[in-house]
C-alpha positions in Angstrom: 0.1 0.0 0.0 1.3 3.3 -1.1 1.7 6.4 1.6 -1.1 8.2 -0.3 -3.2 5.1 0.0 -2.5 4.7 3.7 -3.5 8.4 4.1 -6.7 8.1 2.3 -7.6 5.0 4.4 -6.9 7.1 7.6 -9.2 9.7 6.1 -11.8 7.6 5.4 -11.8 6.0 8.8 -11.8 9.3 10.5 -14.8 10.4 8.4 -16.9 7.3 9.0 -15.9 7.2 12.7 -17.1 11.0 12.9 -20.2 10.1 11.0 -21.2 7.2 13.1 -20.9 9.6 16.1 -23.5 11.8 14.7 -21.0 14.5 13.8 -20.9 16.6 10.5 -17.9 16.4 8.1 -17.6 20.0 7.0 -16.4 20.8 3.1 -13.7 22.7 4.5 -12.4 19.6 6.4 -12.9 17.4 3.2 -10.8 20.0 1.3 -8.2 20.0 3.7 -8.2 16.2 4.1 -7.8 16.0 0.2 -4.6 18.0 0.6 -3.3 15.7 3.1 -4.0 12.5 1.1 -2.2 14.2 -1.7 0.8 14.7 0.4 0.8 18.7 0.2 0.1 19.1 3.9 1.1 16.9 7.0 -1.0 15.3 9.3 0.3 18.0 12.2 -0.9 20.7 9.5 -4.3 19.2 9.0 -4.8 19.1 12.7 -3.7 22.6 13.3 -6.2 23.8 10.2 -8.9 22.0 11.9 -8.2 23.5 15.4 -8.0 26.8 13.8 -11.2 26.7 12.0 -13.0 25.8 15.5 -10.9 28.5 17.3 -8.9 26.2 19.6 -5.6 26.9 20.5 -2.8 25.4 18.6 -1.4 22.1 19.9 2.1 23.0 19.4 
């Protein structure tokens, strides 16, 4: 399995888990996660973008 396939699997599992919990997955997160799958941003950057979107402090 390629790194991109691994990233895609992780995102799919994350989205599936969120939906099972009754949460919504925003179009903005989907766009950011596509960048992560493509390898243009790291997992840490994806987390920071998501935290920023919800007004949460940086995890760094």
